[in-house]
DSSP file (Angstrom, degrees, kcal/mol; ACC not computed):
  #  RESIDUE AA STRUCTURE BP1 BP2  ACC     N-H-->O    O-->H-N    N-H-->O    O-->H-N    TCO  KAPPA ALPHA  PHI   PSI    X-CA   Y-CA   Z-CA
    1    1 A M              0   0    0      0, 0.0     2,-0.5     0, 0.0     0, 0.0   0.000 360.0 360.0 360.0 124.6    0.0    0.0    0.0
    2    2 A E        -     0   0    0      2,-0.0     2,-0.4     0, 0.0     0, 0.0  -0.792 360.0-172.1 -94.2 128.4    1.5    3.3   -1.1
    3    3 A E        -     0   0    0     -2,-0.5     2,-0.4     2,-0.0     0, 0.0  -0.958   1.5-168.8-121.4 136.9    0.8    6.2    1.3
    4    4 A S        -     0   0    0     -2,-0.4     2,-0.4     2,-0.0    -2,-0.0  -0.947   4.0-165.6-126.7 150.4    1.6    9.8    0.5
    5    5 A V        -     0   0    0     -2,-0.4     2,-0.5     2,-0.0    -2,-0.0  -0.999  19.2-132.8-133.0 132.8    1.6   12.9    2.8
    6    6 A N        -     0   0    0     -2,-0.4     2,-0.3     2,-0.0    -2,-0.0  -0.765  27.5-162.6 -85.7 126.5    1.8   16.5    1.7
    7    7 A L        -     0   0    0     -2,-0.5     2,-0.4    10,-0.1    10,-0.1  -0.776  10.0-130.4-110.4 155.2    4.3   18.4    3.7
    8    8 A K  E     -A   16   0A   0      8,-0.7     8,-2.9    -2,-0.3     2,-0.5  -0.824   6.0-145.6-107.7 142.6    4.7   22.1    4.1
    9    9 A I  E     -A   15   0A   0     -2,-0.4     6,-0.2     6,-0.2    -2,-0.0  -0.930  23.8-140.2-104.6 126.3    7.8   24.2    3.7
   10   10 A D    >   -     0   0    0      4,-2.5     3,-2.1    -2,-0.5    -1,-0.0  -0.120  32.8 -87.9 -80.9-179.0    7.9   27.2    6.1
   11   11 A S  T 3  S+     0   0    0      1,-0.3    -1,-0.1     2,-0.1    -2,-0.0   0.683 127.3  55.1 -65.1 -18.7    9.2   30.7    5.3
   12   12 A K  T 3  S-     0   0    0      2,-0.1    -1,-0.3     0, 0.0    -2,-0.0   0.333 121.2-105.0 -95.5   6.5   12.7   29.7    6.2
   13   13 A G  S <  S+     0   0    0     -3,-2.1     2,-0.3     1,-0.3    -2,-0.1   0.613  72.8 143.4  83.5  13.0   12.8   26.9    3.7
   14   14 A R        -     0   0    0      1,-0.0    -4,-2.5     2,-0.0     2,-0.5  -0.665  50.7-126.6 -89.8 142.7   12.4   24.1    6.3
   15   15 A L  E     -A    9   0A   0     -2,-0.3     2,-0.7    -6,-0.2    -6,-0.2  -0.765  19.3-142.2 -87.0 123.7   10.4   21.0    5.6
   16   16 A C  E     -A    8   0A   0     -8,-2.9    -8,-0.7    -2,-0.5    -1,-0.0  -0.790  19.3-171.6 -92.4 112.2    7.8   20.4    8.3
   17   17 A V        -     0   0    0     -2,-0.7     5,-0.1   -10,-0.1   -10,-0.1  -0.899  26.9-114.0-106.6 127.5    7.5   16.6    9.0
   18   18 A P    >>  -     0   0    0      0, 0.0     4,-2.3     0, 0.0     3,-0.8  -0.225  25.5-115.7 -59.8 149.1    4.7   15.5   11.3
   19   19 A A  H 3> S+     0   0    0      1,-0.3     4,-2.4     2,-0.2     5,-0.2   0.853 112.9  56.4 -55.3 -41.4    5.8   13.9   14.6
   20   20 A E  H 3> S+     0   0    0      1,-0.2     4,-1.0     2,-0.2    -1,-0.3   0.846 110.3  45.3 -65.3 -31.1    4.4   10.5   13.8
   21   21 A I  H <> S+     0   0    0     -3,-0.8     4,-2.5     2,-0.2     5,-0.3   0.901 110.4  53.6 -75.7 -41.2    6.5   10.3   10.7
   22   22 A R  H  X S+     0   0    0     -4,-2.3     4,-2.3     1,-0.2    -2,-0.2   0.878 105.8  54.6 -59.7 -37.1    9.6   11.6   12.5
   23   23 A E  H  < S+     0   0    0     -4,-2.4    -1,-0.2    -5,-0.2    -2,-0.2   0.872 111.2  45.4 -63.8 -36.1    9.1    8.8   15.0
   24   24 A E  H  < S+     0   0    0     -4,-1.0    -2,-0.2    -3,-0.2    -1,-0.2   0.901 120.1  37.0 -73.9 -41.7    9.1    6.2   12.2
   25   25 A I  H  < S-     0   0    0     -4,-2.5    18,-0.3     1,-0.2     3,-0.2   0.694 101.4-142.8 -89.6 -18.2   12.1    7.6   10.2
   26   26 A G     <  -     0   0    0     -4,-2.3    -1,-0.2    -5,-0.3    -2,-0.1  -0.349  36.0 -57.7  89.0-171.0   14.3    8.6   13.2
   27   27 A E  S    S+     0   0    0     -2,-0.1     2,-0.4    -4,-0.1    -1,-0.2   0.724 117.7  57.5 -86.0 -23.7   16.6   11.6   13.6
   28   28 A I        +     0   0    0     15,-0.3    15,-2.9    -3,-0.2     2,-0.3  -0.923  65.4 173.8-113.0 131.4   18.8   11.0   10.6
   29   29 A I  E     -B   42   0B   0     -2,-0.4     2,-0.5    13,-0.3    15,-0.1  -0.913  26.0-138.0-131.5 161.5   17.5   10.7    7.1
   30   30 A T  E     -B   41   0B   0     11,-3.2    11,-3.0    -2,-0.3     2,-0.7  -0.984  14.3-152.6-115.6 129.8   18.9   10.3    3.6
   31   31 A L  E     -B   40   0B   0     -2,-0.5     2,-0.5     9,-0.2     9,-0.2  -0.914  18.3-170.8-104.0 114.6   17.3   12.4    0.9
   32   32 A K  E     -B   39   0B   0      7,-3.0     7,-3.0    -2,-0.7     2,-0.5  -0.904  18.1-137.1-115.0 131.3   17.7   10.6   -2.5
   33   33 A K  E     +B   38   0B   0     -2,-0.5     5,-0.2     5,-0.2    -2,-0.0  -0.734  30.3 174.3 -86.2 128.1   16.9   12.1   -5.9
   34   34 A T  E >   -B   37   0B   0      3,-3.6     3,-1.0    -2,-0.5     0, 0.0  -0.789  48.3-100.7-124.1 168.4   15.1    9.6   -8.1
   35   35 A P  T 3  S+     0   0    0      0, 0.0     3,-0.1     0, 0.0    -2,-0.0   0.802 125.3  49.9 -60.0 -26.9   13.5   10.0  -11.6
   36   36 A Q  T 3  S-     0   0    0      1,-0.3     2,-0.3     0, 0.0    -3,-0.0   0.644 126.9 -86.6 -85.3 -15.6   10.1   10.2   -9.9
   37   37 A G  E <  S-B   34   0B   0     -3,-1.0    -3,-3.6     2,-0.0     2,-0.3  -0.984  71.0 -22.9 143.4-154.4   11.2   12.8   -7.4
   38   38 A Y  E     -B   33   0B   0     -2,-0.3     2,-0.4    -5,-0.2    -5,-0.2  -0.743  51.1-157.4 -97.7 143.0   12.9   12.9   -4.0
   39   39 A L  E     -B   32   0B   0     -7,-3.0    -7,-3.0    -2,-0.3     2,-0.6  -0.973   7.9-145.4-121.6 129.0   12.8    9.9   -1.6
   40   40 A I  E     -B   31   0B   0     -2,-0.4    -9,-0.2    -9,-0.2   -11,-0.0  -0.848  21.7-176.6 -95.9 123.3   13.3   10.1    2.1
   41   41 A I  E     -B   30   0B   0    -11,-3.0   -11,-3.2    -2,-0.6     2,-0.1  -0.964  34.3-106.6-121.1 133.2   15.1    7.1    3.5
   42   42 A P  E     -B   29   0B   0      0, 0.0   -13,-0.3     0, 0.0   -16,-0.1  -0.383  44.9-143.7 -56.4 130.9   15.8    6.5    7.2
   43   43 A G        -     0   0    0    -15,-2.9     2,-0.5   -18,-0.3   -15,-0.3  -0.362   4.8-117.9 -94.1 174.1   19.5    7.1    7.7
   44   44 A K        -     0   0    0     -2,-0.1     2,-0.2   -15,-0.1   -15,-0.1  -0.938  23.8-125.3-113.6 134.1   22.1    5.4    9.9
   45   45 A T        -     0   0    0     -2,-0.5     2,-0.5   -17,-0.1   -17,-0.0  -0.544  26.4-127.4 -74.5 143.3   23.9    7.3   12.5
   46   46 A K        -     0   0    0     -2,-0.2     2,-0.7     4,-0.0     3,-0.1  -0.785  13.4-127.5 -95.4 133.1   27.7    7.1   12.2
   47   47 A D     >  -     0   0    0     -2,-0.5     4,-2.4     1,-0.2     5,-0.2  -0.699  16.5-147.9 -78.6 116.8   29.6    6.0   15.2
   48   48 A F  H  > S+     0   0    0     -2,-0.7     4,-2.8     1,-0.2     5,-0.2   0.895  93.0  50.0 -55.1 -46.8   32.3    8.7   15.7
   49   49 A L  H  > S+     0   0    0      1,-0.2     4,-2.5     2,-0.2    -1,-0.2   0.897 111.9  46.3 -65.1 -40.5   34.9    6.3   17.1
   50   50 A S  H  > S+     0   0    0      2,-0.2     4,-2.1     1,-0.2    -1,-0.2   0.888 114.3  48.7 -70.2 -36.2   34.6    3.8   14.3
   51   51 A E  H  X S+     0   0    0     -4,-2.4     4,-2.0     2,-0.2    -2,-0.2   0.913 113.0  48.1 -65.7 -41.9   34.7    6.5   11.7
   52   52 A F  H  X S+     0   0    0     -4,-2.8     4,-2.6    -5,-0.2     5,-0.2   0.903 110.0  51.9 -64.5 -41.7   37.7    8.1   13.3
   53   53 A E  H  X S+     0   0    0     -4,-2.5     4,-1.7     1,-0.2    -1,-0.2   0.908 109.0  50.5 -62.3 -42.0   39.5    4.7   13.5
   54   54 A K  H  X S+     0   0    0     -4,-2.1     4,-1.0     1,-0.2    -1,-0.2   0.908 111.2  50.2 -60.3 -41.1   38.8    4.1    9.8
   55   55 A L  H  < S+     0   0    0     -4,-2.0     3,-0.4     1,-0.2    -2,-0.2   0.930 113.4  42.2 -64.7 -46.8   40.3    7.5    9.0
   56   56 A I  H  < S+     0   0    0     -4,-2.6    -1,-0.2     1,-0.2    -2,-0.2   0.716 117.4  46.6 -78.4 -18.3   43.5    7.1   11.0
   57   57 A T  H  < S+     0   0    0     -4,-1.7    -1,-0.2    -5,-0.2    -2,-0.2   0.546  93.3  96.1 -98.0  -7.4   44.2    3.6    9.9
   58   58 A S  S  < S-     0   0    0     -4,-1.0     3,-0.1    -3,-0.4    -3,-0.0  -0.429  86.7 -94.6 -80.8 158.4   43.5    4.2    6.2
   59   59 A A        -     0   0    0      1,-0.1    -1,-0.1    -2,-0.1    -2,-0.1  -0.396  49.0 -98.1 -67.8 146.0   46.3    4.9    3.7
   60   60 A P        -     0   0    0      0, 0.0    -1,-0.1     0, 0.0    -4,-0.0  -0.344  20.7-138.8 -65.9 147.7   47.0    8.6    3.1
   61   61 A K  S    S+     0   0    0     -3,-0.1     2,-0.1     2,-0.1    -2,-0.1   0.778  79.8  88.8 -76.8 -26.4   45.4   10.0   -0.1
   62   62 A R        -     0   0    0      2,-0.0     2,-0.4     1,-0.0     0, 0.0  -0.461  64.0-158.2 -74.6 143.1   48.5   12.0   -0.9
   63   63 A K        +     0   0    0     -2,-0.1     2,-0.1     2,-0.1    -2,-0.1  -0.933  51.5  14.9-120.3 146.9   51.2   10.3   -3.0
   64   64 A G  S    S-     0   0    0     -2,-0.4    -2,-0.0     2,-0.0     0, 0.0  -0.296  99.9 -45.7  87.4-175.1   54.8   11.3   -3.1
   65   65 A K        -     0   0    0     -2,-0.1     2,-0.1     1,-0.0    -2,-0.1  -0.748  57.2-115.9 -95.7 139.0   56.8   13.5   -0.9
   66   66 A P        -     0   0    0      0, 0.0     2,-0.5     0, 0.0    -2,-0.0  -0.451  31.6-112.0 -70.5 147.3   55.5   16.8    0.3
   67   67 A K        -     0   0    0     -2,-0.1     2,-0.3     1,-0.0     0, 0.0  -0.682  29.8-136.5 -80.2 125.8   57.5   19.9   -0.8
   68   68 A L        -     0   0    0     -2,-0.5     2,-0.1     1,-0.1    -1,-0.0  -0.656  19.5-119.2 -83.3 137.7   59.2   21.5    2.1
   69   69 A A        -     0   0    0     -2,-0.3    -1,-0.1     1,-0.1     0, 0.0  -0.469  24.5-119.9 -74.8 145.7   58.9   25.3    2.2
   70   70 A T     >  -     0   0    0     -2,-0.1     4,-2.3     1,-0.1     5,-0.2  -0.399  29.2-106.4 -76.0 162.1   62.1   27.3    2.1
   71   71 A P  H  > S+     0   0    0      0, 0.0     4,-2.5     0, 0.0     5,-0.2   0.885 122.8  54.2 -56.6 -37.7   62.9   29.6    5.1
   72   72 A E  H  > S+     0   0    0      1,-0.2     4,-2.1     2,-0.2     5,-0.1   0.905 107.9  49.1 -63.3 -41.6   62.0   32.6    2.9
   73   73 A E  H  > S+     0   0    0      2,-0.2     4,-1.1     1,-0.2    -1,-0.2   0.901 111.9  48.7 -64.8 -40.4   58.6   31.1    2.0
   74   74 A M  H  X S+     0   0    0     -4,-2.3     4,-0.9     1,-0.2     3,-0.4   0.905 111.3  49.7 -66.8 -40.6   57.9   30.4    5.7
   75   75 A K  H  X S+     0   0    0     -4,-2.5     4,-0.8     1,-0.2     3,-0.5   0.872 104.7  58.9 -64.8 -36.3   58.9   34.0    6.7
   76   76 A S  H  < S+     0   0    0     -4,-2.1     3,-0.3     1,-0.2    -1,-0.2   0.802  99.9  57.7 -65.2 -27.7   56.7   35.5    4.0
   77   77 A I  H  < S+     0   0    0     -4,-1.1    -1,-0.2    -3,-0.4    -2,-0.2   0.869 109.4  44.4 -66.9 -36.5   53.7   33.8    5.5
   78   78 A W  H  < S+     0   0    0     -4,-0.9    -1,-0.2    -3,-0.5    -2,-0.2   0.498  84.4 116.0 -91.7  -4.9   54.3   35.6    8.8
   79   79 A R     <  -     0   0    0     -4,-0.8     2,-0.5    -3,-0.3    -3,-0.0  -0.419  60.1-138.5 -65.4 138.5   55.0   39.0    7.4
   80   80 A V        -     0   0    0     -2,-0.1     2,-0.2     2,-0.0    -2,-0.1  -0.856  15.7-121.9-101.0 131.5   52.5   41.6    8.5
   81   81 A A              0   0    0     -2,-0.5    -1,-0.0     1,-0.1     0, 0.0  -0.506 360.0 360.0 -70.3 136.7   51.2   44.1    5.9
   82   82 A K              0   0    0     -2,-0.2    -1,-0.1     0, 0.0    -2,-0.0   0.403 360.0 360.0-105.0 360.0   51.9   47.7    6.9
């Protein structure tokens, strides 16, 4: 059974979702664009610690050696315009 609900957008551009629907979908949602329109999908909360662990244990995106700045380049960063 397909059920649809008309939602209202307030003057600040926020979508007003009724409480009973918010209880069903939770606090996090994914808004997906489809050929038929937009689809609201209950989202998954991300566990900060597991996301952080993935980040620090993954290989760096940068390849090669970083270019070290010369002393002149470093001094130019700290110069104050008069």
